[in-house]
C-alpha positions in Angstrom: 53.3 -5.1 -15.1 52.9 -4.6 -18.7 49.1 -4.1 -19.1 47.5 -6.9 -21.1 46.1 -6.1 -24.5 45.0 -7.6 -27.7 47.1 -7.7 -31.0 45.9 -7.3 -34.2 44.6 -10.9 -35.7 46.6 -12.2 -37.5 47.1 -13.6 -41.0 47.5 -16.6 -40.1 43.8 -17.3 -38.0 41.8 -15.6 -41.3 43.6 -18.1 -43.9 42.9 -21.3 -40.5 39.5 -19.9 -40.2 39.0 -20.2 -44.0 40.6 -23.4 -44.4 38.7 -24.9 -42.3 35.1 -23.3 -44.1 36.2 -25.8 -47.0 36.4 -28.5 -45.2 32.7 -27.9 -42.9 31.0 -30.9 -45.4 33.6 -33.6 -44.3 33.9 -32.2 -40.5 30.5 -31.8 -39.6 27.5 -35.1 -39.4 24.8 -33.3 -40.7 21.8 -35.2 -39.4 19.6 -34.8 -37.2 20.6 -37.5 -34.5 20.6 -38.7 -30.9 24.6 -37.4 -30.8 26.7 -35.3 -33.8 29.4 -33.8 -33.9 32.4 -31.3 -35.8 35.8 -31.1 -34.9 36.6 -27.2 -35.0 40.0 -25.3 -34.5 42.2 -27.2 -31.1 38.6 -28.8 -31.0 35.2 -30.7 -31.0 31.9 -29.4 -31.0 28.2 -31.2 -29.8 24.8 -31.2 -30.4 22.3 -32.8 -29.4 19.0 -32.9 -30.5 17.7 -29.7 -29.2 21.3 -27.9 -27.7 25.0 -28.0 -28.5 28.3 -27.5 -26.7 31.1 -25.9 -28.4 34.5 -27.0 -26.8 38.2 -25.8 -27.6 41.2 -26.6 -25.5 44.1 -23.6 -25.0 47.7 -24.0 -25.6 48.0 -23.9 -21.5 46.2 -26.6 -21.5 42.7 -24.9 -20.2 39.4 -25.2 -21.7 37.0 -23.2 -22.6 33.1 -23.7 -23.9 30.4 -22.6 -25.2 26.5 -23.8 -25.2 23.9 -23.4 -25.9 20.8 -23.7 -26.9 19.1 -24.5 -30.8 15.8 -25.8 -31.8 15.2 -28.1 -34.6 14.2 -25.7 -38.2 11.4 -29.0 -38.4 9.9 -27.5 -35.2 10.5 -23.5 -36.6 8.9 -24.3 -40.0 7.0 -27.5 -40.2 8.1 -27.6 -44.5 11.9 -28.9 -43.3 8.8 -31.9 -41.8 8.8 -33.1 -45.2 11.6 -35.4 -47.3 13.6 -33.8 -49.5 12.4 -29.9 -48.1 14.2 -31.8 -44.3 17.4 -32.6 -45.3 18.1 -29.3 -47.0 17.0 -27.9 -43.9 19.0 -29.7 -41.7 21.6 -28.8 -44.2 21.3 -25.7 -43.6 20.9 -25.8 -40.0 24.4 -27.1 -40.0 26.2 -25.6 -41.8 25.0 -22.6 -39.5 26.0 -23.9 -36.5 29.1 -25.0 -38.3 30.6 -22.1 -38.9 29.2 -20.3 -35.1 31.0 -23.6 -33.3 34.2 -22.5 -35.7 34.4 -19.6 -34.8 34.0 -19.6 -31.7 36.9 -21.6 -32.5 39.0 -18.8 -34.2 37.9 -16.4 -31.8 39.8 -18.8 -29.2 43.1 -18.2 -30.9 43.4 -15.3 -31.0 42.8 -15.0 -27.2 46.3 -17.7 -27.6 47.6 -15.4 -30.2 47.1 -12.0 -28.4 47.9 -13.6 -24.7 51.6 -14.8 -26.5 52.0 -11.7 -27.5 51.4 -10.1 -24.0 54.1 -12.6 -22.6 56.7 -11.5 -25.3 55.7 -8.2 -24.0 56.5 -8.4 -20.6 59.5 -10.5 -21.5 61.6 -7.9 -23.2 60.1 -5.6 -20.8 62.6 -6.8 -17.9 62.1 -5.2 -14.2 61.5 -1.5 -16.4 59.1 0.1 -14.5 55.9 0.7 -16.4 52.9 3.2 -16.0 49.4 1.6 -14.7 47.7 -0.9 -16.1 45.1 0.4 -19.2 41.7 -0.6 -19.0 41.0 -4.3 -20.2 39.9 -3.9 -23.3 36.9 -5.6 -25.0 37.9 -9.3 -26.1 38.8 -9.6 -29.7 36.9 -11.4 -32.5 37.0 -12.4 -35.4 34.9 -9.9 -37.2 31.3 -10.3 -38.6 32.5 -8.6 -41.8 35.4 -11.3 -42.4 32.9 -14.3 -40.9 30.8 -13.1 -44.5 34.0 -12.5 -46.9 34.6 -15.9 -45.5 31.3 -17.5 -45.8 30.8 -15.2 -49.6 34.8 -16.6 -51.1 34.1 -20.7 -49.4 31.0 -20.6 -51.8 33.0 -18.9 -54.5 35.2 -21.9 -54.1 33.3 -24.4 -54.0 31.5 -23.7 -57.0 35.0 -22.9 -58.8 36.3 -26.5 -57.7 33.2 -28.6 -58.1 31.2 -27.3 -60.7 33.1 -25.2 -63.0 36.2 -27.1 -62.3 35.0 -30.5 -63.8 32.3 -28.6 -66.0 34.9 -27.4 -68.0 37.9 -31.0 -68.0 34.5 -32.8 -68.9 33.8 -30.4 -71.8 37.7 -31.0 -73.2 37.5 -34.8 -73.0 34.3 -33.7 -75.1 36.4 -32.4 -77.1 39.2 -34.5 -77.4 37.2 -38.0 -77.6 33.3 -36.7 -78.9 32.6 -39.8 -80.1 32.4 -41.3 -76.7 31.5 -38.2 -74.7 28.7 -36.7 -76.7 27.0 -39.5 -74.7 25.2 -37.2 -71.1 25.6 -40.4 -69.6 29.4 -41.1 -70.1 29.9 -36.6 -69.6 28.2 -36.8 -66.8 30.1 -39.4 -65.1 33.2 -38.2 -66.2 31.9 -34.5 -64.0 31.2 -36.8 -61.5 35.0 -38.4 -61.7 36.6 -34.5 -62.1 35.1 -34.4 -58.6 36.2 -37.1 -57.1 39.4 -36.7 -58.3 40.3 -33.0 -57.1 38.0 -34.3 -53.5 40.2 -36.5 -52.7 44.0 -34.4 -54.1 43.4 -32.1 -52.4 41.7 -34.4 -49.1 45.1 -36.0 -48.7 47.7 -33.1 -49.8 46.0 -30.8 -46.1 46.4 -34.6 -44.7 50.1 -33.6 -44.5 50.0 -30.2 -42.7 50.6 -30.0 -39.6 47.8 -28.2 -39.0 45.2 -30.3 -40.0 47.0 -33.0 -38.4 45.9 -32.3 -35.9 41.7 -31.4 -36.3 41.9 -34.9 -38.6 42.6 -36.5 -35.1 39.9 -34.0 -32.8 37.2 -35.1 -36.2 38.0 -38.2 -34.4 38.2 -38.4 -31.5 34.6 -36.6 -32.7 33.2 -39.6 -33.6 34.7 -42.4 -30.6 32.8 -40.1 -28.5 29.5 -40.2 -30.2 30.8 -43.8 -31.0 31.3 -44.7 -27.0 28.0 -43.1 -26.8 25.8 -45.1 -28.9 27.3 -48.1 -27.2 26.4 -47.0 -24.5 28.8 -47.8 -21.8 30.8 -44.7 -19.7 32.0 -42.0 -22.1 34.8 -42.3 -21.1 38.6 -41.8 -22.5 39.5 -45.6 -21.8 35.9 -46.6 -23.4 36.0 -43.4 -26.3 39.6 -44.5 -27.7 38.6 -48.8 -28.0 36.2 -47.3 -30.7 37.5 -46.5 -34.5 37.5 -43.8 -36.6 35.4 -44.6 -39.2 31.1 -43.5 -38.8 29.0 -43.3 -41.9 27.2 -40.5 -40.9 30.6 -38.5 -41.4 29.7 -35.8 -44.0 33.1 -37.5 -45.9 30.2 -40.2 -46.5 27.4 -38.2 -47.9 30.3 -36.2 -50.5 30.2 -39.2 -52.0 26.6 -39.3 -52.2 25.5 -35.9 -53.3 28.6 -36.4 -55.8 26.7 -39.6 -57.1 23.0 -38.1 -56.9 24.3 -35.0 -59.0 25.7 -37.6 -62.3 21.7 -38.8 -62.1 19.9 -35.4 -61.9 22.1 -34.5 -64.6 21.3 -36.5 -67.1 17.4 -35.1 -67.3 19.1 -31.6 -68.1 20.6 -32.8 -71.4 22.1 -28.9 -71.9 24.7 -28.6 -75.1 25.8 -25.1 -74.2 28.1 -24.5 -71.7 27.0 -21.7 -69.5 23.0 -23.7 -69.4 25.0 -26.9 -68.2 26.4 -24.8 -65.4 24.1 -23.1 -64.4 21.5 -26.4 -64.3 24.7 -27.4 -61.6 24.1 -24.4 -59.7 21.1 -24.2 -59.7 20.1 -27.7 -58.8 22.5 -28.0 -55.6 19.3 -27.8 -53.2 17.2 -30.3 -55.1 20.7 -32.9 -54.7 21.3 -32.2 -50.5 17.7 -33.0 -49.9 17.7 -36.4 -52.0 21.5 -37.2 -51.3 20.2 -36.6 -47.4 17.6 -38.9 -47.4 19.7 -41.4 -48.7 21.5 -41.2 -46.0 19.6 -41.1 -43.8 17.7 -43.8 -45.5 20.9 -46.7 -44.9 22.2 -45.5 -41.7 18.7 -47.3 -40.6 18.8 -49.7 -42.5 22.0 -51.5 -42.1 22.5 -54.0 -45.0 20.2 -52.3 -47.8 21.8 -52.1 -50.7 21.5 -48.2 -50.3 23.9 -48.4 -47.5 26.9 -49.7 -50.0 26.8 -45.9 -51.1 28.7 -45.0 -47.5 30.9 -47.4 -47.8 32.9 -45.1 -49.7 32.8 -42.4 -47.8 34.0 -44.6 -45.2 37.1 -45.6 -46.9 38.3 -42.0 -47.2 37.9 -41.8 -43.3 41.6 -43.1 -44.0 42.5 -39.6 -45.0 40.4 -37.3 -42.4 40.1 -38.7 -39.0 42.8 -39.7 -36.9 43.4 -41.4 -34.1 43.3 -39.1 -31.5 45.0 -38.2 -28.2 44.1 -38.9 -24.7 44.4 -35.3 -24.7 41.8 -34.7 -28.0 39.3 -37.3 -26.1 39.0 -35.2 -23.9 38.1 -32.1 -25.4 35.5 -34.1 -27.3 34.3 -36.2 -24.6 33.6 -32.1 -22.6 31.5 -30.8 -25.5 28.9 -34.0 -25.0 28.4 -34.1 -21.4 27.8 -29.6 -21.9 25.8 -30.5 -24.9 23.8 -33.5 -23.5 23.3 -31.5 -19.9 22.0 -28.3 -21.3 20.3 -31.1 -23.5 18.7 -32.3 -20.0 18.3 -29.2 -18.5 15.4 -27.9 -21.6 14.0 -31.5 -20.7 14.2 -32.8 -24.3 13.7 -36.5 -25.4 16.8 -38.3 -26.9 15.3 -39.9 -30.2 16.4 -40.7 -33.3 15.3 -38.3 -35.8 
């Protein structure tokens, strides 16, 4: 019998991890709520106020989970209880948790690859007598350095696509039509429109690939199960499938609000030179995120208000970033929710809206 051994981590797995990282802001809700979640590689992460659980389905149908307590950052540091600061803290924690969940799903993908390699080796060996099995190796995981490099490159890509390129295009338009774009408001509006177009084109292109069509299906499964839970009905595959995949607390809606708020923020920093404009845009990332969080939070609690209109474009875009899931994908999302809730109950957590 061929001993089970781990092969090297494939470049495809690293590429999947990197591209999934780019989508973290739209795949997680980024808000302290009753329940929320995030799509990962072949799975879903669900979180309760003080717990989370990641459920990932392997190729053989088995569902692997990882669940851990997760105290709110506002309970650990008082400053994050205050407006704007709480948005920055919550989003930081959401992104940090999102990376942990994504790493777990990548580790499961590596395990699937290793098992497939072992199966091929066993099939190739046939009935030839093999040496005594070697000592089992420790399960291979995505190394910490790879995760760190992934985060650094992803942050760089974010700055290039969301700050450098839009600002460059707006500056170019100003050089062509100085009478129009000499207005600070119109210049920043052009910057925002370019960012939106880049985002839309990227999301549409990704949705055409098999890999991201599946993760958008898991994204839809997460939304359906959250809706099912919030409705008060028993959480089942049949009940979950009756709900839509468009959820107002999705990170997609948040990104639209960020773009809107940034256009207003930039008007108060009318730098003329390119470099100061770019540096100001980078420096304002956290304040803009904090204010955007407050607007989303208010709109979620005051449905029908004028501010709730800000979430509408995000709901429209979710026709791209969410897809109707299969029953087996909804089952994974339910598995993750049940794991998070079981741990929350064990801790005596109180399920309330933040």
